[in-house]
C-alpha positions as CSV (number, residue, x, y, z in Angstrom):
1,M,-148.0,60.9,3.0
2,M,-148.8,63.4,5.9
3,P,-148.9,66.8,5.4
4,G,-146.7,69.0,7.1
5,M,-144.6,66.0,9.0
6,D,-143.3,62.7,8.1
7,G,-144.2,59.6,10.5
8,P,-140.2,59.8,11.7
9,A,-140.6,63.2,12.5
10,T,-143.7,63.2,14.5
11,L,-141.9,60.1,16.6
12,E,-138.8,63.0,17.0
13,A,-140.9,65.3,17.9
14,L,-143.2,62.8,20.6
15,R,-139.7,62.1,22.2
16,Q,-138.7,65.4,22.8
17,R,-141.9,65.7,25.1
18,E,-142.3,64.5,28.4
19,R,-145.0,62.6,27.9
20,G,-144.4,61.1,24.2
21,R,-141.3,60.1,25.7
22,D,-142.4,56.1,26.7
23,L,-145.3,56.3,24.3
24,P,-145.5,53.2,21.6
25,V,-145.7,54.1,18.2
26,V,-146.7,52.1,15.3
27,F,-145.8,52.8,11.5
28,M,-148.4,52.5,9.0
29,T,-146.4,52.8,5.7
30,A,-146.0,51.9,2.5
31,R,-142.0,52.1,3.0
32,V,-141.2,48.6,4.1
33,Q,-137.6,47.9,3.1
34,A,-136.0,45.9,5.3
35,Q,-133.6,49.3,5.6
36,E,-136.7,51.3,6.3
37,V,-137.9,48.8,8.7
38,A,-134.9,49.1,10.6
39,G,-134.7,51.9,10.9
40,Y,-138.3,53.0,11.9
41,R,-137.3,50.2,14.7
42,A,-133.5,52.3,15.3
43,M,-136.3,55.3,16.4
44,G,-137.9,53.6,18.6
45,A,-141.0,52.1,16.7
46,E,-142.8,49.1,18.4
47,D,-143.4,47.9,15.0
48,V,-144.2,48.4,11.0
49,I,-147.5,47.8,9.7
50,A,-147.3,47.8,5.7
51,K,-149.8,49.5,3.2
52,P,-152.0,48.7,2.4
53,F,-153.4,46.8,4.9
54,D,-156.3,44.1,5.2
55,P,-158.6,45.7,7.6
56,M,-159.8,42.0,8.6
57,S,-156.1,41.4,10.2
58,L,-155.3,45.3,11.6
59,P,-157.1,44.3,14.6
60,R,-154.9,41.1,15.1
61,Q,-151.6,43.0,14.2
62,V,-152.4,45.9,16.6
63,Q,-153.3,43.9,19.7
64,A,-149.9,41.6,18.9
65,V,-148.2,44.7,19.4
66,W,-149.8,45.5,22.5
67,D,-149.3,42.1,23.7
68,A,-145.2,42.1,22.8
69,I,-145.3,45.3,24.9
70,Q,-147.5,44.0,27.8
71,E,-144.9,41.1,28.1
72,R,-142.1,43.2,27.9
73,G,-143.6,45.4,30.6
74,A,-144.3,42.2,32.8
75,G,-141.0,41.0,32.5
């Protein structure tokens, strides 16, 4: 848990700022029930990475998110 603000509140605060409106966001959380993940995506999160995460596969997961963003922007 983050002190002061949780992930959704942080994302909401980012989206209220002009420079944060289009910023790609990925949640890293232990809250990965289907309805929770759907809620994060509805808020505008690009993806959700489950905790605990595998440090060996984390770079591939982040790269996959980045590649999807780039592909969407090119298409």
